[in-house]
LUMKOL-433182 format. One line per 5 residues: number of its first residue (from 1); for each residue x, y, z of C-alpha. Coordinates in steps of 0.5 Angstrom, whole numbers, plus 500, padded with zeros to 3 digits. Layout:
BEGIN
NUM) X:Y:Z; ...
//
This chain:
BEGIN
1) 500:499:500; 503:507:498; 501:512:503; 503:519:503; 508:522:507
6) 505:529:506; 509:531:513; 515:528:511; 522:533:511; 518:537:517
11) 521:535:524; 514:539:528; 510:534:524; 510:530:529; 503:528:532
16) 498:522:531; 492:520:534; 489:514:536; 482:513:536; 481:506:540
21) 477:503:546; 482:499:549; 483:498:557; 489:499:557; 492:507:554
26) 499:509:553; 503:502:554; 504:502:544; 500:503:539; 498:497:535
31) 494:494:530; 493:488:524; 497:488:519; 491:486:514; 484:488:515
36) 479:483:516; 477:482:509; 486:480:508; 487:487:505; 491:493:507
41) 488:498:511; 492:506:511; 491:507:519; 494:501:521; 499:502:516
46) 500:507:519; 503:506:525; 509:503:521; 510:511:520; 510:513:528
51) 518:516:530; 521:515:537; 519:521:541; 513:523:537; 507:523:541
56) 500:520:541; 493:524:542; 489:518:545; 481:519:543; 478:515:548
61) 472:511:546; 469:510:552; 471:516:556; 466:517:564; 464:523:560
66) 464:522:553; 469:520:546; 476:524:548; 482:527:547; 484:524:554
71) 492:524:554; 498:523:550; 504:519:550; 511:519:547; 513:513:542
76) 520:510:544; 524:503:542; 523:501:535; 517:498:531; 515:490:532
81) 512:485:529; 508:482:533; 500:478:532; 494:481:535; 487:476:535
86) 482:483:535; 473:483:533; 473:488:527; 466:492:528; 465:494:521
91) 461:491:516; 465:483:515; 467:482:522; 460:482:524; 457:478:521
96) 463:473:522; 462:474:529; 468:470:531; 476:475:533; 480:475:528
101) 488:474:529; 494:475:525; 500:478:525; 501:487:528; 504:492:528
106) 507:494:535; 510:501:536; 511:502:545; 510:508:549; 511:511:554
111) 510:518:559; 503:518:560; 500:524:562; 493:525:561; 491:533:560
116) 488:537:565; 481:537:563; 479:531:556; 476:535:550; 470:531:547
121) 467:532:540; 463:537:544; 469:543:545; 472:541:537; 466:542:534
126) 466:549:537; 472:549:534; 470:547:528; 471:553:522; 478:553:524
131) 479:546:524; 476:546:517; 481:551:516; 487:546:517; 485:541:513
136) 484:545:508; 489:548:507; 494:543:509; 490:538:502; 491:545:497
141) 499:543:499; 500:537:500; 492:532:497; 486:529:499; 490:524:503
146) 492:527:509; 489:521:514; 487:527:518; 484:525:525; 476:529:524
151) 473:527:519; 468:534:515; 461:536:512; 456:539:510; 451:534:513
156) 453:533:518; 457:536:525; 466:535:525; 466:528:528; 473:523:529
161) 475:519:523; 474:511:522; 478:508:523; 485:506:529; 490:511:527
166) 491:518:524; 495:523:523; 495:530:527; 497:535:524; 500:540:529
171) 497:546:525; 491:542:530; 495:543:536; 495:550:536; 488:550:533
176) 485:548:540; 487:552:546; 488:546:550; 494:542:546; 498:548:544
181) 498:551:551; 502:545:553; 505:543:545; 506:550:544; 509:555:539
186) 516:555:541; 516:547:541; 513:546:535; 518:550:532; 523:547:534
191) 521:540:536; 525:537:542; 525:530:544; 525:528:551; 531:525:554
196) 531:517:551; 526:517:548; 531:513:544; 533:508:549; 530:502:545
201) 528:501:553; 522:497:558; 517:503:559; 514:503:566; 506:501:567
206) 502:507:561; 497:509:565; 489:504:565; 484:510:564; 479:505:567
211) 478:504:572; 476:498:571; 480:495:569; 486:497:574; 482:494:579
216) 483:486:576; 490:489:574; 491:490:580; 486:485:583; 491:479:579
221) 497:481:581; 495:480:588; 492:473:587; 498:470:584; 502:474:590
226) 497:471:595; 496:463:591; 504:463:589; 506:465:597; 501:460:601
231) 504:453:596; 510:455:599; 507:454:606; 505:461:610; 498:464:611
236) 497:469:606; 493:474:608; 490:481:603; 491:487:607; 492:492:602
241) 486:495:604; 488:497:611; 497:498:610; 501:500:606; 504:492:604
246) 498:488:600; 499:482:603; 502:479:609; 505:472:609; 507:468:615
251) 511:462:617; 513:459:623; 520:462:623; 517:468:620; 513:474:617
256) 513:478:609; 510:485:608; 509:483:601; 509:488:595; 505:487:589
261) 505:491:582; 502:489:576; 501:492:569; 501:490:562; 507:494:560
266) 514:490:560; 516:494:566; 523:496:568; 519:501:574; 515:501:579
271) 511:508:582; 512:507:590; 508:512:593; 511:515:601; 508:510:604
276) 510:505:601; 517:506:601; 517:508:608; 515:502:611; 516:498:619
281) 523:496:617; 522:490:623; 518:485:617; 523:482:612; 520:486:606
286) 519:483:598; 518:486:592; 513:481:586; 511:484:580; 507:482:575
291) 508:485:569; 505:482:561; 499:482:564; 494:481:558; 485:485:559
296) 481:484:555; 473:486:555; 468:480:556; 459:481:557; 462:488:559
301) 467:485:564; 475:486:564; 478:479:565; 486:480:567; 490:474:565
306) 498:471:564; 504:475:566; 511:475:568; 511:474:575; 518:476:579
311) 520:477:586; 525:482:590; 526:478:596; 530:482:602; 526:489:598
316) 529:496:600; 529:501:595; 534:506:596; 533:513:600; 531:518:593
321) 533:524:597; 527:528:594; 519:528:597; 514:528:592; 508:523:593
326) 510:519:589; 516:516:587; 518:511:581; 523:505:583; 527:502:577
331) 528:495:578; 535:492:579; 538:486:577; 537:479:581; 529:477:580
336) 526:471:582; 523:468:576; 517:464:577; 511:460:574; 506:463:573
341) 500:459:578
//
């Protein structure tokens, strides 16, 4: 498939829009290589054109206040090939009625941030005139295939484009005050990639906008931890509602205070609250991280399964010499790799 790379050569054109109802935002862009009919599709193909340091805005179809741009991430690392299973929303996919599985494109993301205020469709419609001028000006210069994020017509009000990933012109950032306040004109003129954005490294946990997904992933990690330590002969108790750690495990020799973290990403770091970092030193501390968890929806329920459990024994996070409400803790070497039971 030939893509009109109208943005090529302009370092300021580094913005994209993911349009999704995924439970988890900010871990990656992940799209099939072919649609349900077996053909290449421009919106999936665009994943190949995202570069490290590019900004990806997230249009979340199931946001609590209605479909909105709720946050943004940065692309990191290199494009990867993978596999994906999805239920297509188009006519062919609905007719099949079963998930499609096939090869996919995957671009890792990191540094997810919520917007101070989600930008919904009603807000964007108040800017429709400027949005239309932006689209028409670009079309005059580069042709009609802009992969524009919004559909505009004389018969219907502004709405998001049909697709998964679209190009988000830098000129459009200037049109939307909520975005231009973050990505100001100076940055557009001299775009700076955040330090480390080109590193080919694992990321921390992506932010889960959906509280149900967040709970399912955390619950899955805690449940695995309790099963594992029970099988090792400990009496276990879920104490996360009362203490600054998640699981207490006791045998005749020791009492363990276990901090548990769960994520869908490939975790190289976890976030700690101040209370999680400062803890009673009278008991042995253990850190359990279950990453690579798969999160899916079935019959309006969020299901979490699988993952890679790792354990750090005699765990004590280093003194970071700062005061903050949250800390990012880089996971050290020396963990035990275990099978997921």
